[in-house]
C-alpha positions as CSV (number, residue, x, y, z in Angstrom):
1,M,70.8,116.8,125.1
2,K,67.8,115.5,126.8
3,F,67.7,112.1,128.6
4,K,66.5,110.6,131.6
5,I,68.7,109.1,134.0
6,H,69.2,105.1,134.0
7,E,69.7,103.3,137.1
8,N,73.0,102.7,135.9
9,Y,73.7,105.7,136.6
10,N,71.6,106.5,139.9
11,Q,73.2,108.4,142.5
12,N,75.7,109.5,140.3
13,T,76.5,113.2,139.4
14,L,76.3,114.6,136.2
15,R,79.8,115.2,136.2
16,E,80.8,111.8,136.9
17,I,78.6,110.6,134.0
18,F,80.2,112.1,131.5
19,Q,83.6,111.8,133.2
20,S,82.5,108.0,132.4
21,L,81.7,108.3,129.1
22,K,85.3,110.5,128.7
23,L,84.0,113.8,127.8
24,P,87.0,115.8,127.0
25,K,88.2,118.2,130.0
26,K,87.8,121.2,127.7
27,D,83.7,120.2,127.4
28,L,83.3,119.6,131.1
29,H,85.2,123.0,132.1
30,Q,82.5,124.5,129.7
31,L,79.6,122.1,131.0
32,N,80.7,123.3,134.3
33,M,80.1,126.9,133.5
34,S,76.7,126.7,132.2
35,K,73.5,128.0,133.7
36,D,71.6,126.1,131.2
37,I,71.6,122.9,132.9
38,T,68.6,121.5,134.3
39,I,67.5,118.1,136.5
40,N,63.5,118.0,136.7
41,N,63.0,121.3,134.6
42,H,65.4,123.2,137.6
43,P,68.5,125.0,137.4
44,A,71.3,122.0,138.5
45,K,75.2,121.8,137.9
46,L,77.4,119.3,137.1
47,T,78.3,118.3,140.6
48,D,74.8,117.5,141.3
49,K,73.6,114.0,142.2
50,V,70.7,112.6,140.1
51,V,68.6,109.4,140.5
52,T,66.9,107.1,138.1
53,G,64.0,108.4,136.0
54,D,65.0,112.1,136.4
55,D,64.9,114.3,133.5
56,I,68.4,115.8,132.6
57,Y,68.7,118.9,129.9
58,I,72.6,119.6,129.0
59,P,73.2,122.3,126.6
60,T,75.4,121.8,123.6
61,P,77.5,124.0,121.4
62,V,75.9,125.7,118.9
63,E,77.4,124.9,115.7
64,K,76.4,124.0,112.1
65,S,77.4,121.4,109.5
66,N,78.4,123.0,106.1
67,Y,77.0,120.3,104.1
68,L,74.5,122.1,101.1
69,P,71.4,120.2,101.5
70,S,70.4,117.8,98.5
71,Y,66.6,118.2,98.8
72,R,66.5,114.6,98.4
73,Y,65.2,112.3,101.5
74,A,67.9,110.0,103.6
75,Q,66.4,106.3,104.7
76,I,66.6,106.8,108.3
77,S,66.7,103.1,110.4
78,Y,66.9,105.1,114.1
79,E,66.8,108.4,115.6
80,D,66.5,110.2,118.3
81,D,67.3,113.8,119.5
82,D,71.4,113.6,119.7
83,L,72.5,110.5,116.6
84,A,70.7,108.8,114.1
85,I,71.1,105.4,112.1
86,V,70.9,106.4,108.2
87,M,71.1,104.3,105.1
88,K,74.0,104.9,102.5
89,P,72.9,103.7,99.1
90,K,75.7,102.0,96.8
91,G,77.3,104.6,94.6
92,V,76.7,107.7,96.8
93,K,79.8,109.1,98.6
94,T,79.7,109.2,102.5
95,H,80.4,113.1,102.5
96,P,82.2,115.7,99.8
97,N,85.6,116.3,99.5
98,D,84.0,119.8,98.5
99,L,81.6,122.0,100.5
100,K,80.5,122.8,96.9
101,E,79.0,119.1,96.3
102,S,75.4,117.9,97.2
103,N,75.2,114.4,96.5
104,T,76.9,112.5,99.0
105,L,74.7,110.8,101.6
106,M,75.6,113.6,104.5
107,N,73.8,116.4,102.0
108,H,70.5,114.0,102.1
109,V,70.9,113.4,105.8
110,I,71.1,117.4,106.9
111,Y,68.1,118.2,104.6
112,T,66.2,114.8,106.2
113,L,66.8,115.8,109.8
114,D,65.4,118.5,111.9
115,S,69.1,119.3,112.5
116,E,71.6,121.4,111.6
117,Y,75.0,119.4,112.9
118,V,75.2,116.1,111.4
119,E,78.5,114.5,111.2
120,P,79.1,111.1,110.7
121,I,80.4,108.3,112.8
122,H,82.7,106.3,110.6
123,R,82.5,106.2,106.9
124,L,81.5,103.8,104.1
125,D,83.1,103.2,100.6
126,Q,81.4,104.6,97.7
127,E,80.2,101.0,96.8
128,T,78.9,99.9,100.0
129,V,75.3,99.7,100.9
130,G,74.5,100.1,104.2
131,L,74.0,101.3,108.2
132,L,76.0,104.8,108.8
133,I,75.9,106.2,112.6
134,V,75.5,109.8,112.7
135,A,75.7,112.2,115.6
136,K,73.6,115.4,115.6
137,N,75.6,117.7,117.9
138,P,79.3,117.9,118.9
139,L,78.6,116.2,122.5
140,M,77.4,112.6,120.9
141,K,79.9,113.3,118.2
142,K,82.7,113.2,120.5
143,I,81.3,110.7,122.7
144,L,80.7,108.1,120.3
145,D,83.9,108.9,118.0
146,R,85.4,107.6,121.6
147,M,82.9,104.7,121.7
148,L,83.8,103.2,118.5
149,E,88.1,103.8,119.1
150,E,87.1,101.7,121.9
151,N,85.2,99.0,120.5
152,E,82.2,99.8,122.4
153,I,80.1,99.9,118.9
154,T,79.9,96.7,116.9
155,R,79.2,96.7,113.3
156,I,78.5,93.6,111.3
157,Y,79.4,93.5,107.5
158,K,78.2,90.8,105.3
159,A,80.8,90.2,102.5
160,N,79.9,87.6,99.3
161,V,83.6,85.6,97.8
162,K,84.1,83.4,95.9
163,S,85.1,79.9,97.3
164,L,84.4,76.4,96.4
165,L,83.9,75.5,100.8
166,P,82.7,77.4,103.6
167,I,85.6,80.1,104.9
168,K,87.0,79.1,108.9
169,P,86.2,82.0,111.7
170,Q,89.3,83.5,111.7
171,T,90.9,87.0,112.5
172,I,92.8,89.1,110.5
173,D,95.4,91.7,112.1
174,S,97.2,93.0,109.4
175,P,98.3,96.6,109.2
176,I,97.1,98.6,106.2
177,G,98.6,101.5,104.7
178,K,98.3,103.9,101.0
179,D,99.8,102.5,98.2
180,K,102.4,104.5,96.6
181,F,101.9,103.0,93.2
182,H,98.1,103.8,92.9
183,P,96.4,106.5,94.7
184,N,93.3,105.4,95.3
185,K,94.7,102.1,97.0
186,R,95.3,100.7,99.8
187,R,97.9,97.4,100.6
188,I,98.9,95.5,103.8
189,S,102.4,97.6,105.1
190,N,104.7,97.0,107.8
191,T,104.6,100.7,108.3
192,G,100.6,101.0,107.9
193,Q,98.4,101.2,110.9
194,R,97.3,98.5,112.6
195,A,93.8,96.6,111.3
196,I,92.3,94.0,112.9
197,T,88.9,92.4,111.0
198,H,87.0,89.2,112.2
199,I,85.4,86.4,110.4
200,L,82.9,85.6,112.5
201,S,81.1,82.8,110.9
202,S,80.7,81.6,106.4
203,K,78.0,79.8,104.7
204,M,77.4,78.8,101.4
205,I,74.5,80.9,99.6
206,K,75.2,79.2,95.8
207,E,77.8,77.2,94.2
208,G,81.3,78.8,94.0
209,V,79.9,81.7,96.6
210,C,80.5,82.2,100.0
211,Q,78.9,85.0,102.7
212,L,80.9,86.2,105.2
213,D,79.9,87.8,108.7
214,I,82.3,90.2,109.5
215,K,82.6,92.5,112.6
216,L,85.5,95.2,112.8
217,D,87.5,96.1,115.5
218,T,89.0,99.0,113.6
219,G,88.2,101.0,110.8
220,R,90.5,101.3,107.9
221,T,90.1,102.3,104.8
222,H,88.7,99.8,102.0
223,Q,89.7,97.4,105.2
224,I,87.4,94.6,104.6
225,R,88.8,94.5,101.3
226,V,92.4,94.4,101.8
227,H,91.8,91.9,104.1
228,L,89.9,89.6,102.5
229,A,92.2,89.8,99.2
230,E,95.1,89.3,101.6
231,I,93.4,85.4,102.4
232,G,92.7,84.6,98.4
233,H,89.1,85.5,99.3
234,P,88.6,89.1,97.2
235,V,85.2,90.8,98.0
236,I,83.2,89.8,94.5
237,G,82.7,92.5,92.0
238,D,85.7,94.3,94.0
239,P,87.7,96.1,90.9
240,L,90.7,97.6,92.9
241,Y,91.4,94.4,95.0
242,G,90.1,91.0,93.1
243,N,90.6,91.7,89.5
244,S,86.8,92.3,88.6
245,T,85.6,93.5,85.7
246,L,82.2,93.7,87.5
247,R,81.3,97.3,89.6
248,Q,78.6,95.6,92.0
249,L,80.7,95.3,95.0
250,E,78.9,92.8,97.5
251,L,80.0,94.0,100.8
252,N,77.4,95.5,103.0
253,S,77.4,97.7,106.6
254,H,74.5,94.9,107.5
255,K,74.5,95.3,111.7
256,I,75.2,98.0,114.4
257,E,74.3,97.4,117.6
258,F,76.1,99.5,121.0
259,K,74.3,100.7,124.5
260,H,73.2,104.3,123.7
261,P,75.8,106.2,125.7
262,L,73.1,108.9,127.7
263,T,69.9,106.4,128.0
264,Q,71.6,103.0,128.4
265,E,69.3,101.4,125.6
266,L,70.4,99.0,123.8
267,I,69.9,100.3,120.0
268,S,70.2,97.3,117.5
269,V,69.3,97.8,113.8
270,S,70.0,95.4,110.8
271,L,69.0,95.4,107.0
272,D,66.9,92.4,108.5
273,D,64.7,95.2,110.0
274,E,64.8,97.2,106.7
């Protein structure tokens, strides 16, 4: 990992920086033993202090993802040395369930990016289109996983639902678990995992159709679809939760925004920019 020290990290040691990012102790120990760390191209240790503008190099574990290249290009919306934000097309799975599969988003991504390691930070349903974050090395994967868990990454979705009137902003805090009667479905369940969905705003886009801006605090399977069905407004085109005969799910991952953990720069990518 190569990055330039932001003023927020001025006069910190490298250890303090990575502790603030909550890198696991095992990885901190491995970095502490490394002889390949540099500050401004000079050998350095985790205990060395840095100042604003210093150029840092941190070695990352040599790991390879097992995805077969698809020989199809993925659409890249943002990329740096350590992460990327990519576009997932409708009807394409995020990742293979069988390593022999070669027609998922991650198969396209490993073919497109100049990296042997690519792993998704979150997942999108097969029929959902939109933006998805990919880590390009194992250390960044752990950092981004923790940021997602602690709501330091904002994910905004847009969903079209049937409604005669705009739907008021609200928070749906209902646990989601597996549906024992249907292997592919989820349901509201007191024994399920906590799931929090915020409806931020809504607008009527045509008669009988309301478009919602939605923010997730958690990322359960089918979370938005289950929660909107719970309040009586299933996503249009949802055959699982809306009794729709259409298979054109009107749901997309519209915007991703977060501070880059290393550079502290704001990364903000929206489908409006595409």
